[in-house]
N, C-alpha and C positions, 0 to 999 in steps of 0.2 A: 356234814363237816368232815373233810379228809385231812388227816394230820401227818405230815412227813416228819422225818428226823427221829422217829421213835425206833426202839429195838425191833419191833415188828410193825409194819405198816398196818393201819387200821382205819375203818370208817366209823365215825360216831354218828348215829342217827338222832333224830329229834327226841325220840323216847328216852334214849340214854342220857342225853344232855339235860332233859327235864328231870329225870330220876335223881341225878346228882346235883340238882340246882346249880347248873353250870353258869358261869359268867365269862364271856369271851371278850378279850381285850385285843382289838385289831392292831392298835398302835405299837404295842411292844411284843406281839406274837406270843401271848400267854393266855391261858384260861384257867379258871378256878373251879374246883369241884369240892363237895363236902363229903367227909368220911362219915362213918356210922355214928360218930359222936357230935356231928355238926360242925367239925373244925374244917375251915377252908384250906384246901391244898392247892398250891400253885404249880402248874405244869407249863413248861416252856420248851422251846426247841430253837436251834440255831437257824437263822434265816439267811445264811451266807450264800454267795453266788454259786459256790460249789454244790450246794444242796438244792438249787433251784430246779435242776433237772429231775430231782426225785419227787417233786411236788406234783401230784396227780389231781386233775380236775375232771369232773363229769361235765363235758362240754355240750353246747347247743341245747340246753334244757331251760326253757323259760317257764319255770314254776316258782312262784313266790312262796314265802313262808306262810302267808295268810291262806294260800291254797292248800298247802300241806296240812295245816292245822284246821282247815274248814270242817265243820260238822256236817255240811250238806254233802250227801253222797254224790259221786260223779255219775256220768251216764254214757253208755256206749252210744255213739252217734250213727254208726253204720250198720246197726243190726237191730231187728225187732223180732221178738218171739211170738209165734202164733199157736194158739191152743186149738186143737182139733177134737171135737166132741163126737161121741157115739150117739148121744141122745140130746137133741137141741130143744127139748120141751122146757118151757119156763118153769121156775120153781121160786117159792118165797117162803123162807123159814123164819119163824119168829126169833128175834134176837134175845140174848140173855139179859136180864136186868142188871144194870150197873149200880153197885152200892152207892148210896148218897155221898159218902165221904170221898169217892173217887170221881164224881161226875164232873167237877170243875177241871180236874186233871185230864180227863178223857176229852173234854171240849178243847182244851189247850193243845192236846196231842193231835186232834183232828185239824186244828188250825195250822200246826207245824207241818203236818203232812201235806196240806193244801199249799203251803208256802214252798215246800220242797218240790212240788209237782209230782208227788208220789200218788196222790188221789185227785179226783176231780168230781164236781157235781155232775149228776147223770140222770138219765131217764132209762131205766133198764128193768125188765121183768124178772131178772135173776137176782134174788136177794139171799145172801148168806148171813148167818149169825155173826155179829161182832162180839169178840171176847176181850174183856179188860183184865189183864194179868198184873197183879201187884208184885213189884220187885222188892228186893231186900232193902233198898234205899228209900222205900215208900213212894217211888215214882211208879208210873203205870206204862205197861207195854200193851199196845193194841194188836190183836191178832184176829184173823178171819178163820172161822170154822169152815174149812174148805172141803169137807168130806163129800158134799154133793158134787162139786166140780171134779174132785179126784176120782169119784166113782164113775163119772160120765165121760171123762176124757180118754182119748186114745193114748196108748203108751208111747213114750219116747225113751229108748234104751241108751241114749247117749249119756255119758257121765264120767266121773273121775275113775282112774285106774284103782285096782285093789291096792291097799296100803303096802302089802309085801312087795308088789311090783314097783311101787314108788321107792321103797327103801333100797331095792337092788340097783337103782340108778345113782345111789349116793356113794359110789366107790371112787377112790382116787380124787377126792375133792381137796383143793388147796385153800380156797376162800369161798365163803357163801354169805348170802344176805337173804332176808325174807321180806316180802310185801304182803300185807294183810288188807284186803279190799274192805273199805268201810261200807256196812250195810249192803253187802255184795249183790244180793238178789234185786234190791231196789235200783241197781245200776243198769239192769237189763230192761229196756222198754218193751211193753206189750203192744202187739199190733192192735190198731184201733178196732178191728173186727173181733178181737178176743176180749176186750176190756169189759164188755157187757156181762160176761160170766162172773165177774168179781164184785158185783154190786153188794151193797150193804146199807143199812139204815142207821142214822144217828139223829136223835131228836126229830124224828119224822121227816128227815131229809135224806135223799138218796145220793149215794156216792159210788164211785167205782175206781179201781186201781188203774194206773197208767203204766205200772211196772210189774215185774214178776214179784209175787208176794211170798212171804215166809209161810210155810205150811202147804204150799202147792207141791204135789209129789214130783212134778217135773222141773222144779226150780233148779236143781243141780244140772240137769240136762240143758236148760236154757242158759245158765251161766257158762257151762262148758262150751257151748256153740258160740256164744258171744265173745268168749276169750280167744277163740281161734284167730280172729283178725289181729289181735295184739301180739300173740305169741307165735304167729306164723314165721317160720324160718329160724326159730330159736330152740328147736328140739335139741335135747341134750344139754342145753345151757340153762333152761328154765323148766323146773318141774312144778306143775300146777296140780293142786289137790283141793278141789272145791274153791274156797276163797283165799287160799294161801298160795303164794308163788315163791318158790325157792330158786334163787339164782346161784348157780354153782359154776366155778371157774378153776382152772389149774393153778393160776397165780394171780397176784394182785393187779398187775397191768391189764391182763385180759378181763379181770373182774370189772374194772372201771369201764372198759369198752362195752362189756355186756350190759352193765347198768345203764350206760348212755343209750344204747340201742333200745333197751326195753322201755325206759322212761320216755324217750322220744316217740316210740310207738304208741304209748298211752295217750299222748297229746294229739294224735292224729286219728285214732279210731273211735 
């Protein structure tokens, strides 16, 4: 949501609108937010012809609210990451036992990952241990003990810049926005020839990952290479650090154009 007519032009993102329990009224150009005490505050602006020129829009973006809020991670369509191994000898490591109270949650998570296309049923001689990690909210996160893969794969030294180099690019910034990629590594497809190395067992059934998995030591390199297709030509305007993209611009008008270009690029790659 881009609001004109304020003392300082600003862009309110979905997260900000949610945080303040915002209610938008299109008919009378107002919206309401709640303060710390839960009191609704009305914010309005003049929508006169003289201010029409000050209203900026991010054009040519066909992304619906449902897509923005979707829990399913996106997927790079024009890139696949390939794992190169030093030792291609099969291995099968016994999985760790899952506590009884978490078994149903683990099965639900497996079904969710199948639905998202993150894993698939497979026939592979490479079996890694599956680890169920209990989170603070009593839900379960499934991880792969990828130490065997990590020990056997060839190094890929591609990756994000050192943080001090990233910070040095943040001079003379007028406006900035950030994008955080949801389940970023899951957005990078694995080449079909590499999927067999990510096999694991659950209830005596074999599965393998179709995407780059968390815990793979080359995950950051894979994401960095996949992101190049999106960020190509936007050096100096988009600073990427792992799964965070910082869009920096000298002024608001240029910032809207930069956002337009970046978001358009994400729909094509």
